[in-house]
C-alpha positions in Angstrom: 92.5 54.9 81.4 96.2 54.4 81.7 95.7 51.4 84.1 93.2 49.7 81.8 95.2 50.0 78.6 98.7 49.8 80.1 100.0 52.2 77.5 101.7 55.6 77.2 99.5 58.6 76.0 99.9 62.1 74.9 97.5 64.8 76.2 95.6 65.0 72.9 95.1 61.2 72.9 93.7 61.3 76.4 91.4 64.3 75.5 89.9 62.2 72.7 89.6 58.9 74.6 88.4 60.1 78.0 85.1 61.6 77.0 84.1 58.4 75.1 85.3 55.8 77.6 85.0 57.5 80.9 82.3 60.2 80.3 84.6 63.1 81.3 84.0 66.3 79.5 86.9 67.2 77.2 87.2 70.6 78.8 88.1 69.2 82.2 90.5 66.3 81.1 93.6 68.5 81.3 92.8 69.7 84.8 91.9 66.2 86.0 95.1 64.8 84.5 97.2 67.5 86.2 95.5 66.7 89.5 96.4 63.0 89.1 100.0 63.9 88.2 100.2 66.2 91.3 98.9 63.4 93.5 101.5 61.0 92.1 98.9 58.6 90.6 99.9 59.3 87.0 103.5 59.8 85.8 104.5 62.3 83.1 107.7 63.1 81.2 108.6 65.4 78.4 110.3 63.8 75.4 111.2 66.2 72.7 108.3 68.6 72.3 105.7 66.2 73.6 104.5 65.3 77.1 103.7 61.7 77.7 101.5 60.3 80.5 101.3 56.8 81.9 100.2 54.9 85.0 100.9 51.2 85.5 99.3 49.0 88.2 102.7 47.8 89.4 103.7 51.3 90.5 100.6 51.6 92.7 101.2 48.1 94.2 104.9 49.0 95.0 103.8 52.3 96.5 101.4 50.5 98.8 104.0 48.0 99.8 106.5 50.7 100.6 103.9 52.5 102.7 103.0 49.3 104.5 106.6 48.6 105.3 107.1 52.2 106.6 104.0 51.9 108.8 105.1 48.5 110.1 108.6 49.9 111.0 107.0 52.8 112.8 104.7 50.4 114.7 107.6 48.3 115.7 109.6 51.3 116.9 106.6 52.6 118.8 106.1 49.2 120.5 109.8 49.2 121.6 109.4 52.7 123.0 106.3 51.7 124.9 108.0 48.7 126.4 111.0 50.7 127.4 108.8 53.3 129.0 106.9 50.6 130.9 110.2 49.2 132.2 111.3 52.6 133.2 108.0 53.1 135.1 108.5 49.8 136.9 112.1 50.7 137.9 111.0 54.1 139.2 108.3 52.5 141.4 111.0 50.6 143.2 111.7 52.4 146.5 108.5 54.5 146.3 106.2 52.1 148.0 103.7 53.8 150.3 105.2 53.5 153.8 104.8 55.5 157.0 108.3 56.8 156.7 107.8 58.0 153.1 104.5 59.7 154.1 106.3 61.5 156.9 109.1 62.6 154.5 106.5 63.9 152.0 104.8 65.9 154.7 108.1 67.3 155.9 109.0 68.3 152.3 105.6 70.1 151.9 106.2 72.0 155.2 109.7 73.0 154.1 108.4 74.2 150.7 105.7 76.2 152.4 108.3 77.8 154.8 110.5 78.6 151.8 107.6 80.4 150.1 107.0 82.4 153.3 110.6 83.4 153.6 110.7 84.4 149.9 107.6 86.6 150.5 109.4 88.2 153.5 112.5 88.9 151.5 110.4 90.5 148.7 109.0 92.9 151.3 112.5 94.2 152.0 113.5 94.1 148.4 113.5 97.9 148.2 116.3 98.1 150.7 118.5 95.7 148.7 121.6 97.5 147.6 121.6 95.8 144.1 117.9 96.8 143.6 118.6 100.4 144.7 121.6 100.7 142.4 119.5 99.3 139.5 116.9 101.9 140.2 119.5 104.6 140.2 120.8 103.4 136.8 117.3 103.3 135.4 116.6 106.8 136.7 119.8 108.1 135.2 118.9 106.7 131.7 115.4 108.1 132.0 116.8 111.5 133.0 119.2 111.5 130.0 116.4 110.6 127.7 114.1 113.4 129.0 116.9 116.0 128.7 117.6 114.7 125.1 113.9 115.3 124.2 113.9 118.6 125.9 116.9 119.6 123.8 115.0 118.4 120.7 112.0 120.5 121.6 114.2 123.6 122.1 115.9 123.0 118.7 112.5 122.7 116.9 111.3 125.9 118.7 114.4 127.7 117.5 114.0 126.5 114.0 110.3 127.6 113.9 111.2 131.0 115.2 113.9 131.5 112.5 111.9 129.9 109.7 108.4 131.3 110.3 109.1 134.3 112.6 106.8 133.0 115.4 107.0 134.3 118.9 108.1 131.8 121.5 105.0 132.2 123.6 102.8 131.5 120.5 104.8 128.3 119.8 104.4 127.2 123.4 100.7 127.9 123.4 100.1 126.1 120.1 101.9 122.9 121.1 100.9 122.9 124.8 104.4 123.5 126.1 104.3 124.8 129.7 105.9 128.1 130.5 108.3 126.5 133.0 109.5 123.9 130.5 113.2 123.2 131.1 115.9 120.6 131.5 115.7 118.1 134.4 118.5 118.6 137.0 
């Protein structure tokens, strides 16, 4: 509608013209117009208390030209990257021709890698004897022991509170909450 008449319209004008000329129901004109504005196909601006809508063919042409220029620039950049990568591939192939010496070196490398893996596996077998690992285990055990004793202290505090607050016997509290008779701090 705006393309055809090359004019500026208000919403009420479009709501009158669109059903007659384009066969759009007047109830959906506002929503279709908003969709066109959101897609950037129709421009809108508020002047005073009125909203004006317009769409000129030159804007669409300029938008397509800009998009074409962007795509051409991206294409040129991609072509340059491709050429650079192909040159890099050609450079890296120099000195890597399949020769008997290269094949022997590749086999030796594979054998050394396999031996390295075997030695790593053997070291892992004796890892438990490593002083650093043993010290780490001691520290972990110390932290776990402190945490267990802290929770034991919390349980004793709750038992004491329950005895004072509700007058329960200690054996009844232990039985109700599944606390063993020999429950105590870890040494």
